[in-house]
C-alpha positions as CSV (number, residue, x, y, z in Angstrom):
1,M,79.0,39.3,-47.2
2,E,79.1,41.5,-49.9
3,F,79.6,40.3,-54.0
4,I,79.4,41.6,-57.7
5,V,78.3,39.0,-59.9
6,D,77.9,39.0,-64.0
7,K,73.5,39.3,-64.3
8,D,73.4,36.3,-67.1
9,H,75.5,33.9,-64.8
10,F,73.5,34.9,-61.4
11,S,71.0,34.1,-63.4
12,R,70.9,30.7,-64.6
13,A,72.2,29.6,-61.8
14,I,69.4,30.9,-59.8
15,S,67.1,28.6,-62.8
16,D,69.1,25.8,-62.1
17,V,68.8,25.3,-58.4
18,S,65.4,26.7,-58.6
19,R,64.3,23.3,-60.3
20,A,64.6,21.7,-56.4
21,V,62.6,24.6,-54.8
22,S,59.0,23.9,-54.0
23,L,57.3,26.5,-53.0
24,K,54.2,24.7,-51.2
25,T,56.8,23.4,-48.7
26,P,55.7,23.9,-45.4
27,F,59.2,24.5,-44.0
28,P,59.8,28.7,-45.1
29,I,63.9,27.7,-45.1
30,L,63.2,25.0,-47.8
31,S,60.8,28.2,-50.0
32,G,64.3,30.0,-50.4
33,I,67.5,29.4,-51.8
34,K,70.9,29.6,-49.9
35,I,73.6,31.2,-51.6
36,V,77.5,30.4,-50.0
37,A,79.7,33.1,-51.2
38,N,83.5,32.2,-50.5
39,N,87.8,33.0,-51.9
40,K,86.6,30.5,-54.3
41,G,83.3,32.0,-55.7
42,L,79.9,31.6,-55.4
43,I,77.7,28.7,-54.7
44,L,74.2,28.2,-55.1
45,I,71.5,25.5,-53.4
46,G,68.1,24.6,-53.7
47,S,65.7,21.1,-52.1
48,N,63.0,20.2,-51.4
49,S,64.5,17.8,-48.9
50,D,64.0,14.5,-51.6
51,I,66.7,16.6,-53.7
52,F,69.8,19.0,-53.5
53,I,70.6,21.5,-56.8
54,E,74.1,22.8,-55.3
55,R,75.7,25.3,-58.9
56,V,78.7,27.1,-58.3
57,I,79.9,30.0,-60.2
58,P,83.8,30.1,-60.1
59,L,85.5,33.3,-59.8
60,T,86.5,33.3,-64.0
61,M,83.9,31.3,-66.7
62,D,85.1,30.8,-70.2
63,G,88.3,33.4,-69.3
64,M,85.7,36.6,-68.3
65,Q,85.2,37.5,-64.6
66,A,82.4,36.5,-63.2
67,L,82.4,36.7,-60.0
68,E,84.2,39.4,-57.8
69,V,83.9,38.5,-53.6
70,Y,84.6,41.4,-50.9
71,E,83.4,39.3,-48.3
72,A,82.9,35.7,-47.7
73,G,79.2,35.0,-46.2
74,S,76.0,32.5,-46.3
75,V,72.2,33.8,-46.5
76,V,69.0,32.0,-47.3
77,I,66.4,33.9,-49.4
78,S,63.3,33.1,-51.3
79,A,63.4,31.4,-54.5
80,K,60.5,33.4,-56.1
81,Y,61.6,36.7,-55.4
82,L,65.3,36.7,-56.5
83,S,64.4,34.6,-59.4
84,E,61.9,37.2,-60.5
85,I,64.6,40.1,-59.2
86,V,67.4,39.0,-61.3
87,K,65.8,39.3,-64.2
88,K,65.0,42.7,-64.8
89,L,68.1,43.8,-63.6
90,L,70.8,45.2,-65.9
91,D,74.1,43.6,-66.6
92,K,76.3,43.7,-62.8
93,I,74.7,43.2,-59.8
94,Q,76.2,44.2,-56.5
95,F,75.1,41.6,-53.6
96,K,75.3,43.1,-49.8
97,V,74.0,40.8,-46.5
98,D,73.9,43.0,-43.2
99,E,74.4,41.3,-39.9
100,K,70.5,41.4,-39.5
101,Q,70.7,38.6,-42.9
102,L,68.8,41.8,-45.0
103,V,70.2,41.7,-48.3
104,T,70.8,44.7,-51.0
105,I,70.9,43.7,-54.8
106,Q,71.5,46.6,-57.0
107,S,72.0,46.7,-60.3
108,D,73.2,50.0,-62.0
109,S,70.6,52.5,-59.9
110,I,68.6,49.9,-59.4
111,I,67.9,48.8,-55.7
112,T,66.2,46.1,-54.2
113,K,66.1,45.1,-50.5
114,L,64.5,41.7,-49.2
115,S,64.5,39.9,-45.7
116,G,66.4,36.6,-45.5
117,F,67.2,33.5,-43.4
118,S,70.0,32.6,-41.3
119,S,71.4,30.1,-43.4
120,G,72.4,28.0,-40.0
121,E,68.2,26.9,-40.4
122,Y,69.3,25.6,-44.0
123,P,69.2,21.5,-44.6
124,S,73.3,20.3,-45.0
125,L,74.0,18.3,-48.2
126,P,75.5,14.8,-47.9
127,Q,79.1,14.2,-47.3
128,I,80.3,12.8,-50.4
129,D,83.4,10.1,-50.7
130,E,85.3,11.5,-53.6
131,V,87.1,8.3,-53.8
132,N,84.7,6.2,-55.3
133,F,82.5,7.3,-58.1
134,V,81.1,6.4,-61.2
135,S,81.9,8.4,-65.2
136,I,80.2,8.6,-68.0
137,S,79.3,11.3,-70.9
138,S,76.6,12.9,-70.2
139,S,75.2,12.2,-73.5
140,E,75.3,8.5,-72.6
141,L,73.6,8.8,-69.3
142,I,70.7,12.2,-70.9
143,E,70.1,8.6,-73.2
144,I,69.5,6.0,-70.8
145,I,67.6,8.1,-68.7
146,K,65.2,8.9,-71.8
147,Q,64.8,5.5,-72.2
148,T,64.4,4.0,-69.5
149,A,62.7,6.5,-66.8
150,F,59.4,7.0,-68.9
151,A,58.4,3.5,-68.1
152,A,58.7,3.9,-64.0
153,S,55.3,3.7,-62.5
154,K,53.1,7.8,-61.5
155,S,51.1,5.9,-58.3
156,E,53.0,6.1,-55.5
157,S,51.1,2.7,-54.2
158,R,54.1,0.9,-54.9
159,P,56.9,3.4,-54.3
160,V,60.1,2.2,-55.3
161,L,58.0,1.3,-58.6
162,T,58.0,5.1,-59.6
163,G,62.0,5.1,-59.4
164,V,64.7,3.8,-61.4
165,H,66.9,0.5,-61.2
166,M,70.5,1.2,-61.5
167,S,72.8,-1.3,-61.1
168,F,75.9,-0.8,-61.0
169,K,78.7,-3.8,-61.3
170,E,82.9,-4.3,-62.7
171,N,82.3,-2.8,-66.2
172,H,78.6,-2.9,-66.5
173,L,75.7,-0.4,-65.9
174,S,72.1,-1.3,-66.2
175,C,68.4,0.5,-66.0
176,V,65.5,-1.0,-65.0
177,A,62.1,1.0,-65.2
178,T,58.8,-0.4,-65.3
179,N,55.1,0.2,-63.8
180,S,53.6,-3.1,-63.4
181,H,52.0,-3.1,-67.4
182,R,55.4,-2.0,-69.2
183,L,59.6,-2.4,-68.9
184,A,62.3,-0.6,-70.3
185,L,65.7,-1.8,-70.0
186,R,68.9,-0.6,-70.9
187,E,72.6,-1.2,-70.6
188,L,75.3,-0.2,-71.0
189,T,79.3,-1.3,-70.5
190,M,81.4,1.1,-69.0
191,E,84.1,1.8,-65.9
192,S,83.2,1.6,-62.6
193,N,84.9,0.7,-59.4
194,V,81.3,1.1,-57.8
195,T,78.6,-1.7,-56.8
196,G,75.7,-1.5,-55.7
197,S,71.9,-1.1,-57.0
198,Y,70.4,2.2,-56.3
199,N,66.5,3.1,-56.6
200,V,66.5,6.5,-58.3
201,P,63.9,8.9,-58.2
202,S,62.6,8.8,-62.1
203,T,61.7,12.2,-61.3
204,S,65.1,13.3,-60.0
205,L,66.1,11.8,-63.3
206,N,64.2,14.0,-65.4
207,E,65.1,17.1,-63.6
208,L,69.0,16.1,-63.8
209,T,68.3,15.5,-67.8
210,K,67.2,19.3,-68.0
211,L,70.2,20.0,-65.9
212,M,72.9,18.8,-68.0
213,N,71.1,19.2,-71.1
214,S,73.2,22.2,-72.4
215,E,76.6,21.1,-72.6
216,P,78.8,18.0,-73.3
217,S,80.5,17.2,-69.8
218,V,81.7,13.9,-67.5
219,I,79.4,13.1,-64.9
220,R,80.8,12.1,-61.7
221,I,78.4,9.5,-59.8
222,F,78.8,9.5,-56.2
223,V,77.0,6.9,-53.8
224,T,76.2,8.7,-50.2
225,D,74.1,6.7,-47.3
226,N,70.8,7.4,-49.0
227,Y,71.6,9.9,-52.1
228,L,73.0,9.4,-55.7
229,V,74.8,12.6,-56.8
230,F,75.1,13.2,-60.5
231,Q,78.5,16.3,-60.7
232,S,79.6,18.0,-64.2
233,T,82.4,20.2,-63.3
234,N,79.9,23.3,-61.8
235,T,76.6,21.4,-61.5
236,S,75.7,18.8,-58.2
237,L,72.2,17.3,-58.1
238,F,71.6,14.8,-54.8
239,A,68.8,12.1,-55.5
240,R,67.4,11.2,-52.4
241,L,67.3,7.0,-52.7
242,I,63.8,5.2,-52.8
243,E,63.6,2.3,-50.2
244,G,62.6,-0.6,-51.1
245,N,63.2,-3.6,-52.5
246,Y,62.9,-4.1,-56.3
247,P,61.0,-6.5,-58.1
248,N,63.3,-9.2,-60.3
249,V,62.3,-7.9,-63.8
250,L,64.5,-10.3,-65.6
251,G,62.7,-12.9,-64.9
252,L,59.2,-11.6,-67.0
253,L,61.7,-11.3,-69.7
254,P,60.3,-14.0,-72.2
255,T,63.0,-16.6,-73.9
256,H,60.9,-18.0,-76.4
257,S,58.4,-16.3,-78.6
258,K,55.3,-17.7,-81.2
259,T,55.5,-15.5,-83.5
260,T,58.6,-12.1,-84.4
261,I,58.7,-9.8,-86.8
262,T,60.7,-6.7,-88.7
263,L,59.6,-3.5,-89.0
264,K,60.6,-0.7,-89.8
265,T,60.4,2.1,-86.4
266,Q,59.2,5.3,-87.9
267,Q,56.9,3.8,-90.2
268,L,54.9,2.0,-87.0
269,L,55.6,5.1,-85.0
270,M,53.6,6.7,-87.4
271,G,50.8,4.5,-87.5
272,I,50.4,3.8,-83.4
273,D,50.0,7.9,-82.9
274,R,47.6,8.4,-86.1
275,A,45.7,4.9,-84.6
276,C,45.8,6.7,-81.0
277,L,43.0,9.2,-83.0
278,F,40.9,7.0,-81.6
279,S,41.4,5.1,-79.0
280,S,40.9,7.3,-76.2
281,E,37.4,6.1,-75.1
282,W,39.1,3.0,-74.2
283,K,40.9,3.7,-70.6
284,N,43.8,2.5,-72.2
285,N,44.4,3.8,-75.0
286,N,43.4,0.6,-76.8
287,V,45.1,-0.1,-80.1
288,H,44.8,-3.4,-82.3
289,L,47.3,-5.4,-84.4
290,D,46.8,-7.8,-86.8
291,I,49.4,-9.8,-89.1
292,K,47.5,-10.0,-92.2
293,D,48.3,-12.6,-94.9
294,G,51.7,-13.2,-93.5
295,T,53.1,-10.3,-95.0
296,K,52.0,-6.9,-93.4
297,I,50.5,-6.1,-90.4
298,K,46.9,-3.9,-89.5
299,I,47.2,-1.3,-87.2
300,S,43.8,0.2,-85.9
301,S,41.2,1.4,-83.4
302,T,37.7,2.1,-83.4
303,S,35.7,4.8,-81.3
304,S,31.6,3.6,-81.2
305,D,30.7,7.6,-81.1
306,I,34.0,8.9,-84.1
307,G,34.4,6.0,-86.7
308,K,37.4,3.5,-87.1
309,I,40.7,4.0,-88.1
310,E,43.0,1.8,-89.9
311,E,46.4,1.2,-92.3
312,T,48.7,-2.0,-92.9
313,Q,52.5,-1.8,-92.9
314,N,54.6,-3.9,-94.9
315,I,56.2,-6.8,-92.8
316,I,60.7,-7.3,-93.4
317,A,61.0,-10.0,-92.3
318,I,58.5,-12.7,-90.5
319,E,59.3,-16.0,-88.1
320,G,57.0,-18.0,-86.7
321,E,53.3,-18.3,-86.7
322,T,51.6,-16.0,-88.8
323,D,48.1,-15.3,-87.5
324,L,48.3,-13.1,-84.8
325,S,45.7,-11.0,-83.5
326,I,47.2,-8.5,-80.3
327,S,45.3,-5.4,-78.3
328,L,47.7,-2.9,-76.9
329,D,48.0,1.0,-74.4
330,G,48.7,2.8,-78.2
331,S,50.0,5.5,-75.5
332,F,52.9,2.6,-74.4
333,L,53.6,1.9,-77.9
334,I,54.7,6.0,-78.9
335,D,56.8,6.2,-76.0
336,A,58.3,3.3,-76.3
337,L,59.3,4.1,-80.0
338,K,59.8,7.6,-79.9
339,V,63.0,6.5,-78.0
340,I,64.6,3.9,-80.7
341,K,66.9,5.6,-82.7
342,E,67.4,2.2,-84.4
343,E,65.3,2.3,-88.2
344,E,64.4,-1.3,-87.9
345,I,62.7,-3.1,-84.4
346,R,61.6,-6.8,-83.9
347,L,58.8,-7.3,-82.0
348,S,58.6,-10.8,-80.6
349,F,54.4,-12.4,-79.9
350,G,53.8,-14.7,-77.2
351,G,50.6,-15.0,-77.9
352,S,47.3,-12.4,-77.6
353,L,47.3,-12.1,-73.7
354,R,51.1,-12.4,-73.4
355,P,53.6,-9.0,-73.4
356,I,55.3,-8.2,-76.3
357,L,59.4,-7.9,-76.4
358,I,60.4,-5.1,-78.8
359,E,64.6,-4.6,-79.7
360,P,66.3,-2.0,-81.7
361,I,68.1,-4.2,-84.7
362,G,71.5,-3.8,-84.6
363,N,71.4,-3.1,-80.9
364,T,71.6,-5.1,-77.9
365,S,71.8,-2.9,-74.7
366,Y,68.1,-1.7,-75.7
367,L,64.8,-3.6,-74.4
368,H,60.7,-2.9,-74.0
369,L,58.6,-5.4,-72.9
370,I,54.9,-4.1,-72.7
371,S,52.1,-6.2,-71.2
372,P,48.5,-6.3,-73.7
373,V,45.0,-5.1,-73.0
374,R,41.0,-6.2,-72.7
375,S,39.8,-5.0,-76.0
376,Y,35.7,-5.3,-74.6
């Protein structure tokens, strides 16, 4: 195996696939990156068995030669050392592997030798059905993930809740995440010849947003037996699906409310952020909301050791009862408000012990539900 590759393209590809590599794995082969050279280009793969990331370096990129392959072949190399070595090298990198898996990396007068693993021991990528897939712009997919994945559970006690439930129907995608105390739902109209519902780990989706955030592209989504595959021009992420039935969260959405108010999104976000300064003594970062005189909302929090903070904000519109007091987890509120782009939001309350519904004004494709917390 022998090739010469541009240092910047090689370093970027190593960095991308290294996101999937775990240095604490009990399987030494998975601490490495698989590199395959053929007459079409260079393929780099990283995996921890729950996620595969594949990066392709074609022979030419942006009209410039990025790679010359002199001898095809494959090898697995320690991700840690390969990454650190390549970062410190110059311009063009010559890469050779002999029959004993000894790797020679040369750049100018700098020569490094590393022991590699046989690529035959590396797990194979799941097979993709190239016929059935969904196409979506990377910007739309990233937005959907950012508006839902944060609401997934961090606890492994119910593994299915650590994922985002992605449901594909004809011309429709629905993404839901919940940790039983809050819920985020985002829907999108799109062309699709894939149907089915899949529980995708939120950690894998968060890695996907980092991978695909660099440049606008179209993402193709494929379904395999145990993985959902997200593929752009030169990058693929294989996310192992979480087994189990996702709860029917749509039944949790309130059908009516006692009080509905409209507020400025950014103004409320900043008010909640300020209130959280004194909410940390509480287990749930308690922030209190009270309607005053039917025209203002008071935002407050109290710390027995430090003090108290409160402010009032004007309510743009109000419907229903004007007597309301509720305590919520301030961090949950901040997470929800941060990903809403619309200038105004609607808060719907079913009472002080019922979850509140948050909806952007003018956007019916997204909503958030937050359960109240005890204030004593």
